[in-house]
All heavy atoms as a GROMACS GRO file, in nm:
protein
  604
    1MET      N    1   9.467   7.213   8.486
    1MET     CA    2   9.421   7.072   8.487
    1MET      C    3   9.509   7.005   8.377
    1MET      O    4   9.514   7.058   8.270
    1MET     CB    5   9.274   7.070   8.461
    1MET     CG    6   9.233   6.925   8.451
    1MET     SD    7   9.050   6.899   8.434
    1MET     CE    8   9.008   6.986   8.291
    2ASP      N    9   9.566   6.897   8.405
    2ASP     CA   10   9.643   6.821   8.317
    2ASP      C   11   9.570   6.700   8.270
    2ASP      O   12   9.502   6.625   8.351
    2ASP     CB   13   9.774   6.781   8.370
    2ASP     CG   14   9.870   6.895   8.399
    2ASP    OD1   15   9.857   6.998   8.333
    2ASP    OD2   16   9.947   6.884   8.498
    3THR      N   17   9.563   6.670   8.139
    3THR     CA   18   9.502   6.560   8.082
    3THR      C   19   9.585   6.480   7.995
    3THR      O   20   9.655   6.543   7.907
    3THR     CB   21   9.375   6.600   8.000
    3THR    OG1   22   9.287   6.678   8.085
    3THR    CG2   23   9.288   6.487   7.958
    4LEU      N   24   9.601   6.343   8.012
    4LEU     CA   25   9.667   6.260   7.920
    4LEU      C   26   9.573   6.224   7.803
    4LEU      O   27   9.464   6.183   7.826
    4LEU     CB   28   9.722   6.135   7.990
    4LEU     CG   29   9.831   6.161   8.087
    4LEU    CD1   30   9.861   6.022   8.156
    4LEU    CD2   31   9.956   6.214   8.024
    5VAL      N   32   9.618   6.244   7.678
    5VAL     CA   33   9.535   6.211   7.564
    5VAL      C   34   9.603   6.093   7.487
    5VAL      O   35   9.712   6.087   7.482
    5VAL     CB   36   9.515   6.328   7.474
    5VAL    CG1   37   9.418   6.440   7.538
    5VAL    CG2   38   9.643   6.390   7.426
    6LYS      N   39   9.510   5.998   7.447
    6LYS     CA   40   9.554   5.881   7.372
    6LYS      C   41   9.533   5.908   7.227
    6LYS      O   42   9.430   5.904   7.170
    6LYS     CB   43   9.474   5.763   7.418
    6LYS     CG   44   9.514   5.638   7.363
    6LYS     CD   45   9.420   5.517   7.413
    6LYS     CE   46   9.459   5.394   7.340
    6LYS     NZ   47   9.376   5.281   7.384
    7THR      N   48   9.643   5.934   7.164
    7THR     CA   49   9.654   5.957   7.016
    7THR      C   50   9.764   5.877   6.964
    7THR      O   51   9.826   5.796   7.035
    7THR     CB   52   9.672   6.105   6.984
    7THR    OG1   53   9.790   6.153   7.047
    7THR    CG2   54   9.555   6.189   7.031
    8LYS      N   55   9.797   5.888   6.838
    8LYS     CA   56   9.920   5.820   6.777
    8LYS      C   57  10.036   5.846   6.868
    8LYS      O   58  10.121   5.753   6.897
    8LYS     CB   59   9.944   5.854   6.642
    8LYS     CG   60   9.837   5.800   6.543
    8LYS     CD   61   9.882   5.835   6.400
    8LYS     CE   62   9.783   5.771   6.299
    8LYS     NZ   63   9.816   5.791   6.163
    9THR      N   64  10.048   5.970   6.905
    9THR     CA   65  10.162   6.001   6.996
    9THR      C   66  10.095   6.060   7.119
    9THR      O   67  10.032   6.162   7.123
    9THR     CB   68  10.250   6.118   6.930
    9THR    OG1   69  10.294   6.073   6.810
    9THR    CG2   70  10.374   6.145   7.028
   10PRO      N   71  10.095   5.977   7.241
   10PRO     CA   72  10.035   6.030   7.360
   10PRO      C   73  10.089   6.170   7.394
   10PRO      O   74  10.207   6.197   7.372
   10PRO     CB   75  10.076   5.921   7.458
   10PRO     CG   76  10.101   5.800   7.382
   10PRO     CD   77  10.160   5.850   7.247
   11ALA      N   78  10.003   6.251   7.450
   11ALA     CA   79  10.041   6.377   7.487
   11ALA      C   80   9.980   6.428   7.619
   11ALA      O   81   9.875   6.366   7.659
   11ALA     CB   82  10.002   6.480   7.377
   12LEU      N   83  10.035   6.525   7.681
   12LEU     CA   84   9.994   6.582   7.804
   12LEU      C   85   9.942   6.718   7.767
   12LEU      O   86  10.009   6.809   7.716
   12LEU     CB   87  10.100   6.595   7.914
   12LEU     CG   88  10.063   6.661   8.047
   12LEU    CD1   89   9.961   6.578   8.115
   12LEU    CD2   90  10.192   6.688   8.124
   13VAL      N   91   9.813   6.744   7.796
   13VAL     CA   92   9.750   6.870   7.752
   13VAL      C   93   9.712   6.940   7.888
   13VAL      O   94   9.647   6.889   7.981
   13VAL     CB   95   9.612   6.843   7.680
   13VAL    CG1   96   9.540   6.977   7.648
   13VAL    CG2   97   9.643   6.782   7.548
   14THR      N   98   9.767   7.067   7.899
   14THR     CA   99   9.734   7.144   8.024
   14THR      C  100   9.628   7.254   7.982
   14THR      O  101   9.642   7.325   7.884
   14THR     CB  102   9.866   7.220   8.064
   14THR    OG1  103   9.967   7.113   8.090
   14THR    CG2  104   9.845   7.308   8.179
   15GLN      N  105   9.535   7.262   8.068
   15GLN     CA  106   9.426   7.365   8.052
   15GLN      C  107   9.417   7.448   8.182
   15GLN      O  108   9.422   7.399   8.292
   15GLN     CB  109   9.288   7.296   8.033
   15GLN     CG  110   9.279   7.213   7.902
   15GLN     CD  111   9.155   7.126   7.903
   15GLN    OE1  112   9.118   7.068   7.993
   15GLN    NE2  113   9.095   7.128   7.785
   16ASN      N  114   9.419   7.576   8.154
   16ASN     CA  115   9.417   7.672   8.274
   16ASN      C  116   9.268   7.718   8.286
   16ASN      O  117   9.194   7.736   8.191
   16ASN     CB  118   9.504   7.789   8.243
   16ASN     CG  119   9.648   7.752   8.234
   16ASN    OD1  120   9.688   7.676   8.313
   16ASN    ND2  121   9.710   7.812   8.138
   17PHE      N  122   9.226   7.738   8.407
   17PHE     CA  123   9.104   7.794   8.439
   17PHE      C  124   9.102   7.859   8.573
   17PHE      O  125   9.190   7.837   8.654
   17PHE     CB  126   8.986   7.690   8.436
   17PHE     CG  127   9.011   7.577   8.540
   17PHE    CD1  128   8.938   7.592   8.659
   17PHE    CD2  129   9.083   7.470   8.519
   17PHE    CE1  130   8.958   7.495   8.761
   17PHE    CE2  131   9.093   7.366   8.615
   17PHE     CZ  132   9.028   7.379   8.742
   18ARG      N  133   9.002   7.948   8.593
   18ARG     CA  134   8.997   8.028   8.716
   18ARG      C  135   8.867   7.989   8.786
   18ARG      O  136   8.758   7.985   8.723
   18ARG     CB  137   9.004   8.171   8.696
   18ARG     CG  138   9.004   8.254   8.813
   18ARG     CD  139   9.021   8.401   8.779
   18ARG     NE  140   9.139   8.406   8.696
   18ARG     CZ  141   9.232   8.504   8.714
   18ARG    NH1  142   9.218   8.585   8.807
   18ARG    NH2  143   9.345   8.508   8.641
   19VAL      N  144   8.867   7.957   8.920
   19VAL     CA  145   8.744   7.934   8.993
   19VAL      C  146   8.687   8.065   9.040
   19VAL      O  147   8.765   8.137   9.123
   19VAL     CB  148   8.773   7.835   9.109
   19VAL    CG1  149   8.644   7.810   9.190
   19VAL    CG2  150   8.827   7.709   9.050
   20SER      N  151   8.570   8.100   9.003
   20SER     CA  152   8.506   8.219   9.038
   20SER      C  153   8.432   8.210   9.166
   20SER      O  154   8.407   8.109   9.222
   20SER     CB  155   8.419   8.279   8.926
   20SER     OG  156   8.306   8.207   8.927
   21GLU      N  157   8.390   8.327   9.222
   21GLU     CA  158   8.299   8.329   9.342
   21GLU      C  159   8.180   8.256   9.312
   21GLU      O  160   8.111   8.191   9.408
   21GLU     CB  161   8.275   8.467   9.393
   21GLU     CG  162   8.396   8.535   9.456
   21GLU     CD  163   8.454   8.467   9.578
   21GLU    OE1  164   8.355   8.422   9.664
   21GLU    OE2  165   8.567   8.461   9.600
   22GLN      N  166   8.120   8.273   9.195
   22GLN     CA  167   7.995   8.209   9.161
   22GLN      C  168   8.007   8.058   9.150
   22GLN      O  169   7.916   7.984   9.186
   22GLN     CB  170   7.941   8.262   9.025
   22GLN     CG  171   7.883   8.406   9.030
   22GLN     CD  172   7.764   8.418   9.119
   22GLN    OE1  173   7.674   8.333   9.118
   22GLN    NE2  174   7.769   8.510   9.208
   23ASP      N  175   8.121   8.016   9.104
   23ASP     CA  176   8.154   7.869   9.096
   23ASP      C  177   8.163   7.810   9.243
   23ASP      O  178   8.100   7.703   9.268
   23ASP     CB  179   8.290   7.833   9.034
   23ASP     CG  180   8.297   7.869   8.888
   23ASP    OD1  181   8.183   7.860   8.823
   23ASP    OD2  182   8.406   7.912   8.839
   24LEU      N  183   8.222   7.884   9.337
   24LEU     CA  184   8.227   7.833   9.475
   24LEU      C  185   8.079   7.841   9.544
   24LEU      O  186   8.048   7.754   9.614
   24LEU     CB  187   8.318   7.930   9.548
   24LEU     CG  188   8.458   7.917   9.515
   24LEU    CD1  189   8.545   8.024   9.588
   24LEU    CD2  190   8.522   7.774   9.539
   25LEU      N  191   8.007   7.941   9.499
   25LEU     CA  192   7.861   7.943   9.561
   25LEU      C  193   7.789   7.830   9.510
   25LEU      O  194   7.709   7.771   9.583
   25LEU     CB  195   7.798   8.089   9.519
   25LEU     CG  196   7.659   8.102   9.563
   25LEU    CD1  197   7.650   8.107   9.716
   25LEU    CD2  198   7.605   8.231   9.511
   26ALA      N  199   7.794   7.801   9.373
   26ALA     CA  200   7.717   7.686   9.319
   26ALA      C  201   7.754   7.559   9.384
   26ALA      O  202   7.675   7.481   9.420
   26ALA     CB  203   7.742   7.683   9.166
   27THR      N  204   7.888   7.537   9.408
   27THR     CA  205   7.931   7.422   9.474
   27THR      C  206   7.884   7.412   9.619
   27THR      O  207   7.841   7.297   9.658
   27THR     CB  208   8.093   7.414   9.470
   27THR    OG1  209   8.139   7.426   9.338
   27THR    CG2  210   8.140   7.295   9.533
   28SER      N  211   7.891   7.521   9.687
   28SER     CA  212   7.841   7.515   9.833
   28SER      C  213   7.694   7.491   9.836
   28SER      O  214   7.645   7.443   9.944
   28SER     CB  215   7.885   7.646   9.896
   28SER     OG  216   7.800   7.755   9.852
   29LYS      N  217   7.617   7.522   9.739
   29LYS     CA  218   7.469   7.499   9.736
   29LYS      C  219   7.431   7.358   9.686
   29LYS      O  220   7.351   7.289   9.740
   29LYS     CB  221   7.395   7.604   9.644
   29LYS     CG  222   7.417   7.748   9.694
   29LYS     CD  223   7.324   7.778   9.805
   29LYS     CE  224   7.344   7.925   9.846
   29LYS     NZ  225   7.249   7.967   9.947
   30LEU      N  226   7.502   7.316   9.576
   30LEU     CA  227   7.462   7.195   9.506
   30LEU      C  228   7.515   7.065   9.575
   30LEU      O  229   7.446   6.969   9.581
   30LEU     CB  230   7.506   7.195   9.362
   30LEU     CG  231   7.427   7.291   9.279
   30LEU    CD1  232   7.492   7.300   9.134
   30LEU    CD2  233   7.287   7.263   9.264
   31TYR      N  234   7.634   7.071   9.627
   31TYR     CA  235   7.694   6.952   9.682
   31TYR      C  236   7.616   6.902   9.803
   31TYR      O  237   7.593   6.790   9.813
   31TYR     CB  238   7.848   6.978   9.724
   31TYR     CG  239   7.937   6.956   9.603
   31TYR    CD1  240   7.901   6.991   9.477
   31TYR    CD2  241   8.060   6.906   9.617
   31TYR    CE1  242   7.986   6.981   9.368
   31TYR    CE2  243   8.145   6.889   9.516
   31TYR     CZ  244   8.106   6.931   9.393
   31TYR     OH  245   8.194   6.913   9.280
   32PRO      N  246   7.575   6.986   9.898
   32PRO     CA  247   7.491   6.939  10.008
   32PRO      C  248   7.373   6.881   9.965
   32PRO      O  249   7.322   6.779  10.025
   32PRO     CB  250   7.474   7.062  10.105
   32PRO     CG  251   7.591   7.146  10.068
   32PRO     CD  252   7.613   7.119   9.927
   33LEU      N  253   7.302   6.942   9.861
   33LEU     CA  254   7.168   6.889   9.816
   33LEU      C  255   7.194   6.754   9.752
   33LEU      O  256   7.122   6.668   9.778
   33LEU     CB  257   7.116   6.983   9.704
   33LEU     CG  258   6.988   6.945   9.645
   33LEU    CD1  259   6.879   6.915   9.744
   33LEU    CD2  260   6.950   7.039   9.537
   34ALA      N  261   7.297   6.734   9.673
   34ALA     CA  262   7.327   6.606   9.610
   34ALA      C  263   7.354   6.504   9.720
   34ALA      O  264   7.309   6.385   9.703
   34ALA     CB  265   7.442   6.616   9.510
   35GLN      N  266   7.427   6.534   9.818
   35GLN     CA  267   7.467   6.447   9.928
   35GLN      C  268   7.341   6.403  10.002
   35GLN      O  269   7.317   6.287  10.022
   35GLN     CB  270   7.561   6.514  10.032
   35GLN     CG  271   7.593   6.425  10.136
   35GLN     CD  272   7.692   6.495  10.240
   35GLN    OE1  273   7.681   6.613  10.264
   35GLN    NE2  274   7.783   6.417  10.299
   36GLN      N  275   7.244   6.498  10.029
   36GLN     CA  276   7.127   6.468  10.096
   36GLN      C  277   7.031   6.376  10.011
   36GLN      O  278   6.977   6.278  10.059
   36GLN     CB  279   7.047   6.596  10.131
   36GLN     CG  280   6.915   6.578  10.197
   36GLN     CD  281   6.845   6.714  10.216
   36GLN    OE1  282   6.870   6.807  10.142
   36GLN    NE2  283   6.754   6.724  10.306
   37LEU      N  284   7.027   6.395   9.874
   37LEU     CA  285   6.957   6.308   9.788
   37LEU      C  286   7.007   6.166   9.781
   37LEU      O  287   6.937   6.073   9.774
   37LEU     CB  288   6.932   6.378   9.658
   37LEU     CG  289   6.848   6.491   9.648
   37LEU    CD1  290   6.853   6.566   9.510
   37LEU    CD2  291   6.705   6.462   9.682
   38MET      N  292   7.140   6.152   9.776
   38MET     CA  293   7.204   6.029   9.766
   38MET      C  294   7.187   5.944   9.888
   38MET      O  295   7.160   5.826   9.880
   38MET     CB  296   7.354   6.044   9.738
   38MET     CG  297   7.390   6.094   9.598
   38MET     SD  298   7.570   6.099   9.584
   38MET     CE  299   7.575   6.230   9.465
   39LYS      N  300   7.188   6.011  10.001
   39LYS     CA  301   7.165   5.940  10.135
   39LYS      C  302   7.026   5.886  10.140
   39LYS      O  303   6.993   5.787  10.198
   39LYS     CB  304   7.187   6.031  10.250
   39LYS     CG  305   7.337   6.055  10.271
   39LYS     CD  306   7.363   6.141  10.390
   39LYS     CE  307   7.511   6.146  10.424
   39LYS     NZ  308   7.537   6.246  10.535
   40SER      N  309   6.930   5.956  10.070
   40SER     CA  310   6.786   5.908  10.073
   40SER      C  311   6.758   5.822   9.942
   40SER      O  312   6.635   5.807   9.910
   40SER     CB  313   6.697   6.035  10.078
   40SER     OG  314   6.709   6.101   9.955
   41ASP      N  315   6.864   5.771   9.873
   41ASP     CA  316   6.852   5.691   9.758
   41ASP      C  317   6.770   5.770   9.638
   41ASP      O  318   6.698   5.702   9.570
   41ASP     CB  319   6.782   5.564   9.784
   41ASP     CG  320   6.875   5.454   9.834
   41ASP    OD1  321   7.004   5.474   9.809
   41ASP    OD2  322   6.841   5.362   9.888
   42ARG      N  323   6.787   5.903   9.633
   42ARG     CA  324   6.732   5.964   9.522
   42ARG      C  325   6.842   6.035   9.440
   42ARG      O  326   6.948   6.080   9.505
   42ARG     CB  327   6.636   6.079   9.573
   42ARG     CG  328   6.503   6.016   9.641
   42ARG     CD  329   6.412   6.118   9.675
   42ARG     NE  330   6.350   6.167   9.552
   42ARG     CZ  331   6.284   6.281   9.538
   42ARG    NH1  332   6.272   6.360   9.647
   42ARG    NH2  333   6.234   6.324   9.428
   43PHE      N  334   6.836   6.036   9.315
   43PHE     CA  335   6.938   6.086   9.231
   43PHE      C  336   6.884   6.183   9.138
   43PHE      O  337   6.781   6.159   9.066
   43PHE     CB  338   7.010   5.979   9.156
   43PHE     CG  339   7.080   5.878   9.252
   43PHE    CD1  340   7.006   5.767   9.293
   43PHE    CD2  341   7.205   5.900   9.296
   43PHE    CE1  342   7.071   5.676   9.381
   43PHE    CE2  343   7.262   5.810   9.393
   43PHE     CZ  344   7.199   5.708   9.426
   44MET      N  345   6.944   6.300   9.118
   44MET     CA  346   6.904   6.407   9.030
   44MET      C  347   6.946   6.366   8.884
   44MET      O  348   7.056   6.316   8.865
   44MET     CB  349   6.968   6.538   9.061
   44MET     CG  350   6.916   6.594   9.189
   44MET     SD  351   6.994   6.759   9.227
   44MET     CE  352   7.163   6.717   9.255
   45PRO      N  353   6.859   6.381   8.783
   45PRO     CA  354   6.894   6.352   8.654
   45PRO      C  355   6.999   6.453   8.598
   45PRO      O  356   7.007   6.572   8.639
   45PRO     CB  357   6.767   6.368   8.572
   45PRO     CG  358   6.682   6.457   8.650
   45PRO     CD  359   6.726   6.438   8.792
   46ASN      N  360   7.089   6.410   8.506
   46ASN     CA  361   7.180   6.494   8.436
   46ASN      C  362   7.139   6.491   8.282
   46ASN      O  363   7.199   6.416   8.212
   46ASN     CB  364   7.316   6.450   8.458
   46ASN     CG  365   7.419   6.540   8.391
   46ASN    OD1  366   7.387   6.642   8.336
   46ASN    ND2  367   7.544   6.502   8.398
   47ARG      N  368   7.044   6.566   8.256
   47ARG     CA  369   6.989   6.568   8.114
   47ARG      C  370   7.100   6.626   8.017
   47ARG      O  371   7.074   6.615   7.892
   47ARG     CB  372   6.864   6.648   8.112
   47ARG     CG  373   6.752   6.588   8.193
   47ARG     CD  374   6.682   6.485   8.130
   47ARG     NE  375   6.588   6.409   8.210
   47ARG     CZ  376   6.459   6.452   8.231
   47ARG    NH1  377   6.406   6.557   8.177
   47ARG    NH2  378   6.388   6.382   8.317
   48LEU      N  379   7.199   6.687   8.065
   48LEU     CA  380   7.306   6.737   7.981
   48LEU      C  381   7.407   6.630   7.943
   48LEU      O  382   7.492   6.658   7.862
   48LEU     CB  383   7.366   6.864   8.038
   48LEU     CG  384   7.278   6.982   8.059
   48LEU    CD1  385   7.351   7.092   8.132
   48LEU    CD2  386   7.215   7.029   7.926
   49SER      N  387   7.396   6.514   8.008
   49SER     CA  388   7.494   6.407   7.982
   49SER      C  389   7.478   6.360   7.844
   49SER      O  390   7.368   6.341   7.796
   49SER     CB  391   7.480   6.299   8.088
   49SER     OG  392   7.547   6.184   8.054
   50LEU      N  393   7.583   6.315   7.778
   50LEU     CA  394   7.575   6.262   7.650
   50LEU      C  395   7.512   6.114   7.652
   50LEU      O  396   7.462   6.070   7.555
   50LEU     CB  397   7.719   6.240   7.585
   50LEU     CG  398   7.787   6.374   7.559
   50LEU    CD1  399   7.933   6.347   7.511
   50LEU    CD2  400   7.713   6.461   7.451
   51THR      N  401   7.504   6.048   7.771
   51THR     CA  402   7.450   5.920   7.782
   51THR      C  403   7.305   5.924   7.831
   51THR      O  404   7.241   5.820   7.848
   51THR     CB  405   7.528   5.827   7.878
   51THR    OG1  406   7.537   5.894   8.008
   51THR    CG2  407   7.668   5.805   7.821
   52CYS      N  408   7.248   6.049   7.847
   52CYS     CA  409   7.110   6.056   7.887
   52CYS      C  410   7.019   6.056   7.773
   52CYS      O  411   7.008   6.149   7.690
   52CYS     CB  412   7.084   6.188   7.958
   52CYS     SG  413   6.915   6.214   8.013
   53SER      N  414   6.962   5.933   7.748
   53SER     CA  415   6.868   5.913   7.644
   53SER      C  416   6.787   5.793   7.665
   53SER      O  417   6.822   5.709   7.741
   53SER     CB  418   6.947   5.897   7.507
   53SER     OG  419   7.010   5.772   7.505
   54ARG      N  420   6.678   5.776   7.594
   54ARG     CA  421   6.592   5.663   7.613
   54ARG      C  422   6.660   5.533   7.572
   54ARG      O  423   6.637   5.430   7.622
   54ARG     CB  424   6.462   5.686   7.532
   54ARG     CG  425   6.377   5.795   7.578
   54ARG     CD  426   6.257   5.814   7.489
   54ARG     NE  427   6.174   5.930   7.537
   54ARG     CZ  428   6.057   5.953   7.510
   54ARG    NH1  429   5.997   5.883   7.416
   54ARG    NH2  430   5.998   6.055   7.566
   55ARG      N  431   6.751   5.547   7.476
   55ARG     CA  432   6.819   5.428   7.427
   55ARG      C  433   6.924   5.382   7.529
   55ARG      O  434   6.945   5.266   7.549
   55ARG     CB  435   6.890   5.470   7.297
   55ARG     CG  436   6.964   5.348   7.229
   55ARG     CD  437   7.026   5.390   7.103
   55ARG     NE  438   7.128   5.483   7.137
   55ARG     CZ  439   7.246   5.516   7.059
   55ARG    NH1  440   7.244   5.456   6.940
   55ARG    NH2  441   7.329   5.599   7.098
   56ASN      N  442   6.989   5.480   7.604
   56ASN     CA  443   7.093   5.438   7.703
   56ASN      C  444   7.054   5.415   7.836
   56ASN      O  445   7.128   5.373   7.920
   56ASN     CB  446   7.201   5.546   7.695
   56ASN     CG  447   7.276   5.554   7.567
   56ASN    OD1  448   7.293   5.455   7.498
   56ASN    ND2  449   7.313   5.672   7.526
   57CYS      N  450   6.930   5.450   7.873
   57CYS     CA  451   6.892   5.446   8.021
   57CYS      C  452   6.754   5.378   8.023
   57CYS      O  453   6.656   5.416   7.969
   57CYS     CB  454   6.881   5.581   8.075
   57CYS     SG  455   6.836   5.585   8.251
   58SER      N  456   6.756   5.263   8.106
   58SER     CA  457   6.626   5.193   8.124
   58SER      C  458   6.536   5.252   8.225
   58SER      O  459   6.421   5.215   8.239
   58SER     CB  460   6.665   5.054   8.171
   58SER     OG  461   6.740   5.045   8.286
   59TYR      N  462   6.588   5.359   8.289
   59TYR     CA  463   6.504   5.439   8.394
   59TYR      C  464   6.441   5.556   8.335
   59TYR      O  465   6.387   5.641   8.413
   59TYR     CB  466   6.587   5.466   8.507
   59TYR     CG  467   6.636   5.353   8.586
   59TYR    CD1  468   6.767   5.301   8.563
   59TYR    CD2  469   6.549   5.279   8.670
   59TYR    CE1  470   6.824   5.196   8.630
   59TYR    CE2  471   6.599   5.170   8.735
   59TYR     CZ  472   6.732   5.122   8.714
   59TYR     OH  473   6.782   5.013   8.782
   60TRP      N  474   6.443   5.584   8.204
   60TRP     CA  475   6.396   5.711   8.151
   60TRP      C  476   6.251   5.740   8.186
   60TRP      O  477   6.210   5.858   8.209
   60TRP     CB  478   6.426   5.722   8.001
   60TRP     CG  479   6.337   5.620   7.917
   60TRP    CD1  480   6.374   5.501   7.875
   60TRP    CD2  481   6.216   5.662   7.848
   60TRP    NE1  482   6.278   5.449   7.797
   60TRP    CE2  483   6.191   5.541   7.786
   60TRP    CE3  484   6.135   5.767   7.859
   60TRP    CZ2  485   6.063   5.534   7.719
   60TRP    CZ3  486   6.013   5.760   7.791
   60TRP    CH2  487   5.979   5.646   7.716
   61ARG      N  488   6.167   5.644   8.190
   61ARG     CA  489   6.020   5.660   8.220
   61ARG      C  490   6.008   5.713   8.367
   61ARG      O  491   5.936   5.811   8.393
   61ARG     CB  492   5.939   5.542   8.198
   61ARG     CG  493   5.917   5.499   8.053
   61ARG     CD  494   5.837   5.378   8.043
   61ARG     NE  495   5.825   5.326   7.902
   61ARG     CZ  496   5.916   5.247   7.847
   61ARG    NH1  497   6.025   5.202   7.920
   61ARG    NH2  498   5.905   5.213   7.725
   62HIS      N  499   6.070   5.652   8.454
   62HIS     CA  500   6.071   5.690   8.593
   62HIS      C  501   6.123   5.830   8.609
   62HIS      O  502   6.083   5.916   8.673
   62HIS     CB  503   6.159   5.593   8.676
   62HIS     CG  504   6.170   5.631   8.816
   62HIS    ND1  505   6.065   5.618   8.911
   62HIS    CD2  506   6.276   5.685   8.886
   62HIS    CE1  507   6.113   5.666   9.028
   62HIS    NE2  508   6.231   5.716   9.010
   63CYS      N  509   6.242   5.864   8.534
   63CYS     CA  510   6.294   5.993   8.540
   63CYS      C  511   6.206   6.101   8.493
   63CYS      O  512   6.188   6.206   8.558
   63CYS     CB  513   6.424   6.001   8.458
   63CYS     SG  514   6.516   6.139   8.469
   64GLU      N  515   6.133   6.082   8.388
   64GLU     CA  516   6.030   6.175   8.341
   64GLU      C  517   5.919   6.197   8.441
   64GLU      O  518   5.870   6.304   8.467
   64GLU     CB  519   5.976   6.131   8.199
   64GLU     CG  520   6.071   6.156   8.087
   64GLU     CD  521   6.005   6.119   7.959
   64GLU    OE1  522   5.902   6.065   7.948
   64GLU    OE2  523   6.075   6.141   7.858
   65ARG      N  524   5.864   6.085   8.495
   65ARG     CA  525   5.768   6.094   8.595
   65ARG      C  526   5.810   6.171   8.722
   65ARG      O  527   5.749   6.259   8.773
   65ARG     CB  528   5.716   5.953   8.640
   65ARG     CG  529   5.613   5.896   8.558
   65ARG     CD  530   5.543   5.769   8.613
   65ARG     NE  531   5.642   5.670   8.674
   65ARG     CZ  532   5.687   5.572   8.590
   65ARG    NH1  533   5.662   5.562   8.470
   65ARG    NH2  534   5.779   5.488   8.650
   66GLU      N  535   5.923   6.137   8.769
   66GLU     CA  536   5.980   6.190   8.894
   66GLU      C  537   6.030   6.341   8.885
   66GLU      O  538   5.991   6.422   8.968
   66GLU     CB  539   6.103   6.102   8.936
   66GLU     CG  540   6.170   6.157   9.074
   66GLU     CD  541   6.094   6.114   9.193
   66GLU    OE1  542   6.005   6.029   9.186
   66GLU    OE2  543   6.126   6.173   9.295
   67TRP      N  544   6.096   6.372   8.771
   67TRP     CA  545   6.158   6.497   8.761
   67TRP      C  546   6.097   6.592   8.645
   67TRP      O  547   6.130   6.700   8.636
   67TRP     CB  548   6.307   6.478   8.726
   67TRP     CG  549   6.382   6.416   8.842
   67TRP    CD1  550   6.412   6.289   8.854
   67TRP    CD2  551   6.427   6.479   8.959
   67TRP    NE1  552   6.476   6.256   8.954
   67TRP    CE2  553   6.485   6.375   9.042
   67TRP    CE3  554   6.422   6.602   9.017
   67TRP    CZ2  555   6.540   6.394   9.159
   67TRP    CZ3  556   6.480   6.630   9.130
   67TRP    CH2  557   6.535   6.523   9.207
   68GLY      N  558   5.996   6.536   8.569
   68GLY     CA  559   5.939   6.610   8.460
   68GLY      C  560   6.030   6.615   8.344
   68GLY      O  561   6.134   6.560   8.330
   69GLY      N  562   5.989   6.695   8.251
   69GLY     CA  563   6.064   6.713   8.118
   69GLY      C  564   6.059   6.591   8.031
   69GLY      O  565   5.968   6.508   8.056
   70GLU      N  566   6.140   6.591   7.938
   70GLU     CA  567   6.147   6.480   7.846
   70GLU      C  568   6.285   6.430   7.822
   70GLU      O  569   6.375   6.518   7.792
   70GLU     CB  570   6.080   6.528   7.712
   70GLU     CG  571   6.065   6.422   7.615
   70GLU     CD  572   5.997   6.467   7.489
   70GLU    OE1  573   5.923   6.563   7.499
   70GLU    OE2  574   6.028   6.404   7.379
   71VAL      N  575   6.304   6.303   7.832
   71VAL     CA  576   6.436   6.242   7.809
   71VAL      C  577   6.445   6.222   7.648
   71VAL      O  578   6.356   6.170   7.595
   71VAL     CB  579   6.457   6.108   7.878
   71VAL    CG1  580   6.581   6.036   7.834
   71VAL    CG2  581   6.441   6.130   8.022
   72PRO      N  582   6.556   6.272   7.595
   72PRO     CA  583   6.564   6.270   7.450
   72PRO      C  584   6.581   6.119   7.399
   72PRO      O  585   6.624   6.030   7.475
   72PRO     CB  586   6.699   6.344   7.419
   72PRO     CG  587   6.779   6.340   7.553
   72PRO     CD  588   6.669   6.338   7.646
   73GLU      N  589   6.540   6.103   7.275
   73GLU     CA  590   6.544   5.970   7.219
   73GLU      C  591   6.682   5.921   7.204
   73GLU      O  592   6.714   5.802   7.233
   73GLU     CB  593   6.475   5.965   7.079
   73GLU     CG  594   6.447   5.841   7.016
   73GLU     CD  595   6.340   5.761   7.092
   73GLU    OE1  596   6.239   5.822   7.135
   73GLU    OE2  597   6.346   5.640   7.103
   74THR      N  598   6.778   5.999   7.147
   74THR     CA  599   6.917   5.953   7.140
   74THR      C  600   7.006   6.053   7.188
   74THR      O  601   6.980   6.171   7.208
   74THR     CB  602   6.959   5.939   6.992
   74THR    OG1  603   6.929   6.046   6.922
   74THR    CG2  604   6.873   5.815   6.934
   0.00000   0.00000   0.00000
């Protein structure tokens, strides 16, 4: 994967990775589920996102009611 980085001197950073059988299995299971939920206007929360917080999301109460758990404060 190549990424352009914006620094004093712009650079191209290359990262190597290998797609495993488990990665392919996860993709084949999760993508159809996400597609089905999007078609029905339901969206799964991404609590690992840096922007998932009560401060950044006005839907955090709904998210907690619908999916359980606790949305972090910040």
